[in-house]
C-alpha positions as CSV (number, residue, x, y, z in Angstrom):
1,Q,-0.1,0.0,0.0
2,W,3.0,2.4,0.5
3,T,0.9,4.1,3.4
4,K,1.3,4.1,7.4
5,V,0.0,0.7,8.8
6,D,-2.2,0.3,11.4
7,D,-0.5,-2.7,12.9
8,W,3.3,-2.2,12.6
9,K,3.9,-6.1,13.7
10,R,2.1,-7.4,10.6
11,P,4.4,-9.5,7.9
12,G,5.7,-7.5,4.9
13,V,5.8,-4.1,7.0
14,V,8.7,-1.9,6.1
15,A,10.4,0.3,8.4
16,V,11.2,3.9,7.2
17,V,12.2,6.7,8.9
18,K,9.9,10.1,7.5
19,L,10.9,13.6,7.2
20,N,8.3,16.1,6.9
21,Q,8.9,20.0,5.5
22,I,5.9,21.9,6.4
23,L,5.7,25.6,4.6
24,H,3.3,28.8,5.4
25,V,3.8,31.2,3.3
26,P,1.8,34.3,2.9
27,T,1.8,36.2,-0.2
28,G,-0.2,39.6,-0.7
29,I,-3.9,38.7,0.5
30,Y,-3.4,34.7,0.0
31,V,-1.3,31.8,1.4
32,Y,0.5,29.0,0.0
33,Q,0.3,25.8,2.2
34,Q,2.5,23.2,1.5
35,M,3.9,19.9,2.9
36,H,6.6,17.5,1.5
37,S,7.3,14.1,3.1
38,S,10.3,11.9,2.2
39,F,10.5,8.1,3.5
40,W,13.8,6.3,3.7
41,K,14.3,2.4,4.8
42,I,15.9,2.1,7.9
43,D,17.9,-0.6,7.1
44,N,20.0,0.9,4.2
45,G,18.8,4.7,4.1
46,L,16.9,4.0,0.4
47,L,14.6,6.7,-1.0
48,L,11.2,4.8,-1.0
49,K,8.8,7.6,-1.6
50,W,8.1,11.4,-1.2
51,S,4.8,13.0,-2.0
52,L,4.1,16.8,-1.8
53,T,0.9,18.5,-1.2
54,S,0.4,22.2,-1.9
55,N,-2.6,24.6,-2.1
56,D,-3.2,28.4,-2.5
57,S,-6.2,30.7,-3.8
58,F,-5.5,29.3,-7.2
59,G,-6.2,25.6,-6.4
60,N,-4.5,22.4,-5.3
61,A,-1.5,20.1,-6.6
62,F,-0.5,16.8,-5.5
63,K,3.2,15.1,-6.6
64,E,4.4,11.8,-5.9
65,M,7.3,9.5,-6.5
66,R,8.0,6.1,-5.9
67,R,10.5,3.6,-6.1
68,F,10.3,0.4,-8.0
69,G,13.3,-1.6,-8.4
70,E,16.0,0.9,-10.4
71,Q,13.1,3.1,-11.4
72,L,11.5,6.1,-9.9
73,A,7.8,6.6,-10.9
74,F,6.6,10.1,-10.4
75,N,3.0,10.9,-10.7
76,W,1.4,14.7,-10.8
77,H,-2.0,16.4,-10.6
78,T,-1.9,19.9,-10.4
79,Y,-4.1,23.1,-11.6
80,W,-1.8,24.6,-14.1
81,D,-2.5,24.8,-17.9
82,G,-0.8,22.0,-19.8
83,M,0.4,20.1,-16.3
84,A,-3.3,18.6,-15.0
85,D,-2.4,15.2,-14.9
86,G,0.3,12.6,-15.9
87,S,2.8,10.2,-15.3
88,E,6.6,9.0,-16.1
89,N,9.1,6.6,-15.0
90,I,12.6,7.9,-14.3
91,T,16.0,6.0,-14.3
92,P,18.3,7.9,-11.6
93,P,21.8,7.8,-12.1
94,A,23.9,6.2,-9.3
95,N,24.6,8.3,-6.2
96,N,21.6,10.3,-6.8
97,Y,19.6,12.4,-4.2
98,F,16.6,14.8,-4.4
99,Y,17.3,18.1,-3.2
100,D,14.6,18.1,-0.8
101,E,16.2,15.1,1.1
102,L,19.2,17.4,1.8
103,P,18.0,18.3,5.6
104,L,18.4,14.7,6.8
105,R,21.3,13.5,4.1
106,V,23.6,15.9,5.4
107,R,23.3,14.1,9.0
108,T,24.1,10.9,7.6
109,I,27.5,11.7,6.2
110,N,30.2,9.6,7.8
111,F,31.9,12.2,9.9
112,S,35.0,9.8,11.2
113,K,37.5,12.2,9.9
114,P,37.8,15.8,10.3
115,S,37.1,16.9,6.8
116,G,36.1,15.7,3.2
117,E,34.3,15.8,0.2
118,F,32.6,13.6,-2.5
119,E,30.3,13.8,-5.7
120,I,26.4,13.2,-6.0
121,Q,23.8,13.5,-8.2
122,V,21.2,16.3,-7.0
123,A,17.7,16.8,-8.5
124,P,16.2,20.3,-8.0
125,S,13.7,20.5,-5.2
126,V,9.7,19.6,-5.9
127,I,8.5,22.1,-3.1
128,N,6.2,23.9,-5.5
129,S,2.8,23.8,-7.1
130,K,4.2,22.9,-11.1
131,K,5.2,19.9,-12.5
132,E,9.2,20.3,-12.9
133,T,11.5,18.3,-15.3
134,I,13.5,16.0,-12.9
135,V,16.9,16.1,-14.1
136,F,20.0,15.2,-11.8
137,K,23.1,17.0,-12.1
138,P,26.9,16.6,-10.6
139,A,27.1,18.3,-7.1
140,K,29.9,18.4,-4.7
141,V,29.6,17.9,-0.7
142,S,32.1,18.9,1.7
143,F,32.3,19.1,5.5
144,K,34.6,20.4,8.2
145,L,34.7,19.3,12.0
146,S,35.2,22.2,14.6
147,E,35.1,21.5,18.3
148,R,31.2,22.1,18.5
149,T,29.7,22.2,15.2
150,I,29.8,20.7,11.7
151,D,29.9,22.6,8.7
152,V,28.8,21.0,5.3
153,E,28.1,22.9,2.1
154,V,26.6,21.3,-1.0
155,E,27.7,23.3,-4.1
156,H,25.2,22.4,-7.3
157,D,23.8,24.5,-10.1
158,P,21.6,26.7,-8.3
159,G,24.7,27.9,-6.2
160,K,25.8,26.6,-3.0
161,D,23.9,25.2,0.4
162,H,25.4,25.7,4.0
163,F,24.4,23.5,6.7
164,V,25.5,23.7,10.6
165,L,25.3,20.4,12.3
166,D,26.0,19.4,16.1
167,R,29.6,18.1,16.3
168,E,27.9,15.1,18.1
169,F,25.4,12.3,17.4
170,P,22.3,12.8,16.5
171,Y,23.9,15.9,14.5
172,L,21.0,18.1,14.7
173,L,20.8,20.4,12.1
174,R,21.3,24.0,13.5
175,E,21.3,26.5,10.8
176,W,20.7,26.6,7.1
177,S,21.4,28.9,4.5
178,A,20.0,28.3,0.7
179,P,21.4,29.7,-2.5
180,D,18.0,31.6,-2.7
181,G,18.9,34.0,0.3
182,S,16.9,32.0,2.8
183,H,18.0,31.1,6.4
184,L,16.8,28.9,8.6
185,K,17.6,28.4,12.3
186,L,16.7,25.9,14.7
187,K,14.6,27.4,17.6
188,Q,13.6,24.3,19.3
189,S,14.0,20.4,18.9
190,L,11.7,17.7,20.8
191,K,11.9,14.0,20.8
192,I,8.3,13.3,21.2
193,D,5.5,10.8,20.5
194,Y,3.4,13.4,18.7
195,W,0.4,11.2,17.6
196,N,-0.2,11.5,21.6
197,Y,-0.4,15.1,21.6
198,N,-3.3,16.1,19.4
199,K,-5.5,17.8,22.1
200,N,-6.4,21.5,23.1
201,G,-3.0,22.5,25.3
202,D,-0.8,19.7,24.0
203,R,1.6,22.1,22.4
204,E,1.9,24.2,25.1
205,R,2.2,21.0,27.4
206,A,5.1,19.4,25.2
207,L,7.2,23.0,24.6
208,K,7.4,23.2,28.2
209,D,8.4,19.7,29.2
210,P,12.1,19.8,29.8
211,M,12.4,15.9,29.1
212,L,11.2,16.3,25.8
213,R,13.8,18.6,24.8
214,H,17.3,17.7,23.0
215,P,20.2,18.8,25.2
216,D,22.0,21.9,23.9
């Protein structure tokens, strides 16, 4: 099914790591609401699936990629002229990653050496309401360890992304500067069974609980 299961002990269930990126973008008198989700296999880190929903005053859009062997199946449904519905299969190159994987992928680098660099292939971000052409292009990843942090840079076609991680595991992402000039900084990090915090007042309760916070 490629969906969240009700019984995780059921035979055939695949354990994954999931990353949600949720965007709330005011623009003029209307707002873009977007959510991108990536799913990686826990045992080998292989990206199995990503999905995106995007809605605004013009309409709704949905895009999804699923992996079938060596092929990526890309499907889309948008409100844009000429991009209403469609699907295509993509054969990715070796060492391929989507740009939207980077917030987690940079935390999985082997940091056993004080510095290093390597080459990958990167496809552009899909966090938008249009159907894009997915093309993987060469990129260079470099990192350098300091006393308290790890600096990671990804140089690719649009420019350079700079990530600042904690020096120690789990390598929390503290800052992210992107080629478009945007800069994100971590305000707070909680380790929490979020599905049990869905009632009025639970947000405030979670934020006030020091036992849920990662140590600084």
